[in-house]
C-alpha positions in Angstrom: 0.0 0.0 0.0 3.0 2.3 -0.1 5.8 3.1 2.4 5.3 6.9 2.6 2.7 8.4 5.0 -0.6 8.8 3.2 0.6 6.8 0.1 -2.1 4.2 0.6 -4.7 6.9 0.3 -3.6 7.9 -3.2 -6.4 7.4 -5.7 -4.2 5.1 -7.8 -3.4 2.9 -4.8 -7.1 2.7 -3.7 -8.1 1.9 -7.3 -5.6 -1.0 -7.5 -6.7 -2.3 -4.1 -10.3 -2.2 -5.2 -9.5 -4.2 -8.3 -7.8 -6.8 -6.3 -10.8 -7.2 -4.0 -13.2 -7.4 -6.9 -11.0 -9.9 -8.8 -10.4 -12.3 -5.9 -13.6 -11.8 -3.9 -12.1 -12.9 -0.6 -14.4 -14.1 2.2 -13.0 -11.3 4.3 -10.3 -8.6 4.0 -8.3 -7.9 7.2 -6.6 -4.5 7.8 -3.9 -4.2 10.5 -3.7 -0.9 12.2 -5.5 2.3 11.0 -3.8 2.7 7.7 -4.6 -0.8 6.8 -8.2 -1.1 7.8 -9.2 2.5 6.8 -7.7 2.0 3.4 -9.5 -1.3 2.9 -12.8 0.3 4.0 -12.4 3.0 1.4 -11.4 0.7 -1.4 -13.9 -2.0 -0.6 -17.0 0.2 -0.5 -19.7 -1.4 -2.6 -17.7 -4.6 -3.4 -19.6 -6.7 -0.8 -16.3 -7.9 0.7 -16.5 -7.8 4.5 -13.6 -5.8 6.0 -12.2 -6.7 9.4 -10.3 -4.0 11.4 -7.5 -5.2 13.5 -6.2 -2.6 15.9 -3.1 -3.1 17.9 -2.5 0.1 19.9 -4.2 2.2 22.7 -6.4 5.1 21.9 -3.6 7.4 23.4 -1.9 6.8 20.1 -4.7 8.7 18.3 -5.3 11.6 20.7 -2.7 13.9 18.9 -3.7 12.6 15.5 -6.9 14.6 14.9 -7.8 13.4 11.4 -7.2 9.8 12.2 -9.1 10.1 15.5 -12.2 11.6 13.8 -12.1 9.0 11.0 -11.8 6.2 13.5 -14.9 7.5 15.4 -16.9 7.9 12.2 -16.1 4.6 10.6 -15.9 2.1 13.6 -19.4 0.7 12.9 -18.7 0.1 9.2 -16.5 -2.9 9.7 -17.7 -6.5 9.8 -15.6 -7.0 12.9 -13.2 -4.9 14.9 -10.5 -6.7 17.0 -8.3 -5.4 19.8 -5.9 -7.6 21.9 -6.8 -6.3 25.4 -10.0 -5.6 27.2 -8.5 -2.8 29.3 -7.2 -1.2 26.1 -10.6 -1.6 24.5 -12.2 0.3 27.3 -9.8 3.2 26.8 -11.4 3.9 23.4 -14.5 6.1 23.1 -17.7 4.2 23.8 -18.9 4.2 20.2 -15.7 2.5 19.2 -15.2 0.2 22.2 -18.7 -1.2 21.7 -17.7 -2.4 18.2 -14.5 -4.2 19.4 -13.9 -7.9 20.1 -10.9 -8.8 22.2 -8.5 -11.4 20.7 -5.3 -11.5 22.8 -2.0 -11.9 20.9 -0.5 -15.4 20.9 2.9 -16.1 22.5 5.7 -18.1 20.9 7.0 -21.2 22.7 9.5 -20.3 25.4 13.0 -19.9 24.0 16.4 -20.9 25.4 16.6 -21.8 29.1 18.0 -19.0 31.3 21.5 -20.0 32.6 23.6 -17.5 34.6 27.3 -18.0 35.2 28.8 -17.1 38.6 30.5 -13.7 38.4 28.7 -12.6 35.1 27.4 -9.1 34.9 23.7 -8.6 35.4 21.6 -7.2 32.6 18.5 -5.1 32.4 16.7 -5.7 29.0 14.2 -3.6 27.1 12.7 -4.7 23.7 10.7 -2.4 21.5 10.6 0.0 18.6 12.6 3.1 19.2 9.8 5.6 19.2 8.7 8.3 21.7 5.8 6.4 23.3 8.1 3.5 24.1 9.9 5.7 26.7 13.5 4.6 26.2 14.8 8.1 27.0 13.0 7.8 30.3 14.7 4.4 30.9 18.1 5.7 30.0 17.7 8.7 32.4 16.4 6.4 35.2 19.4 4.0 34.7 21.8 6.9 34.8 20.5 7.8 38.3 21.3 4.4 39.8 24.1 3.1 37.6 26.8 4.2 40.1 25.1 2.4 42.9 24.8 -0.8 41.0 28.2 -1.2 39.2 27.6 -4.8 38.2 24.4 -4.1 36.2 24.2 -3.0 32.5 21.3 -1.9 30.3 20.6 -3.4 26.9 17.9 -2.1 24.6 16.9 -4.2 21.5 15.0 -2.4 18.8 15.1 0.0 15.9 13.4 3.2 14.9 13.7 6.9 14.3 15.1 7.7 17.8 18.1 5.5 17.6 20.6 8.3 17.1 19.2 10.5 19.8 19.1 7.6 22.3 22.7 6.8 21.5 23.6 10.4 22.2 21.7 10.3 25.5 23.7 7.3 26.5 26.9 9.3 25.8 25.7 12.5 27.5 24.6 10.5 30.6 28.0 9.0 30.9 26.7 5.4 30.3 29.0 4.4 27.5 30.1 0.8 28.2 27.2 0.4 30.6 24.2 0.9 28.3 23.8 0.0 24.6 21.2 -0.2 21.9 21.6 -3.6 20.1 20.6 -4.3 16.6 17.3 -6.1 15.8 17.9 -9.9 16.2 16.2 -12.9 14.7 16.3 -14.9 17.9 14.9 -12.6 20.6 14.6 -15.7 22.9 18.4 -15.7 23.3 18.2 -12.1 24.5 15.7 -13.0 27.2 17.8 -15.9 28.2 20.8 -13.7 28.9 18.9 -11.0 30.9 18.1 -10.8 34.6 15.3 -8.2 34.6 12.9 -7.0 31.8 12.1 -3.3 31.8 9.2 -1.8 29.9 9.2 2.0 30.0 6.3 2.6 27.5 3.6 5.2 28.2 1.1 3.0 26.5 0.9 -0.4 24.9 -1.8 -2.5 23.4 -1.0 -6.0 24.6 2.6 -5.7 25.6 3.8 -8.6 23.6 7.5 -8.2 24.6 6.6 -8.1 28.2 4.5 -11.2 27.9 7.4 -12.9 26.0 9.9 -11.9 28.8 7.6 -13.3 31.5 7.1 -16.5 29.5 10.9 -16.8 29.4 11.1 -16.6 33.2 12.1 -13.0 33.6 10.5 -10.7 36.2 9.3 -7.4 34.6 9.0 -3.8 35.6 6.6 -1.3 34.0 4.4 1.7 34.7 1.2 1.0 36.6 -0.7 3.5 34.5 0.4 2.0 31.1 -2.4 0.2 29.3 -1.2 -3.2 28.1 1.5 -3.4 30.7 -0.7 -3.2 33.8 -2.8 -6.2 32.6 0.2 -8.4 32.2 2.4 -7.5 35.2 0.9 -8.6 38.5 2.6 -6.3 41.0 4.6 -8.2 43.5 4.0 -11.5 41.8 5.7 -11.6 38.4 7.2 -8.1 38.6 6.6 -4.5 39.7 
């Protein structure tokens, strides 16, 4: 549908998508996230193909996106089904949208490598997620800088990629954390990262399901996150599997 913002809304793109729907007549067309399901709804109008909207983020994501927010409110009832991976996140949407949604939690992969720690090995805080503002990695780096001197045997590792990589690397340097904190490249086997960590940290301001948190817990890691973060506060049971 195009890689540039708004590319999927170009009349040519909509026309091509409509031709695909008419030619193949699928039993249903599923759009993931707003750009996917809104585009399908526009292209599929009058084709008779049921469109399923699959949302994977909290409504907080749309609060500063006025046009998307208004379109979401205005089109929610047009879909044959509207899925969301968490009931608490569903209830964070305006009532007219939340009433249309069906909760289908994300599945988890089978637990990866067994966690084995060697005596004397440095301890590791691990964060996994896209390097975007709402994921809160700058907050995490700042928090670690405040306690790093008191815990000299702990390091911080962030796995992910995104538009904030350069600024986060600069923050690590400015905070004097070079050698203690790092941003690793995206890896194919995330299970190995969980296996080498001691504590999972999720600094997001909002999530939908918190898949990385759930994966970390499934791998045997305790997890720390914000109590007011949708998608985190459903998964972390305070004092049981984390804080």
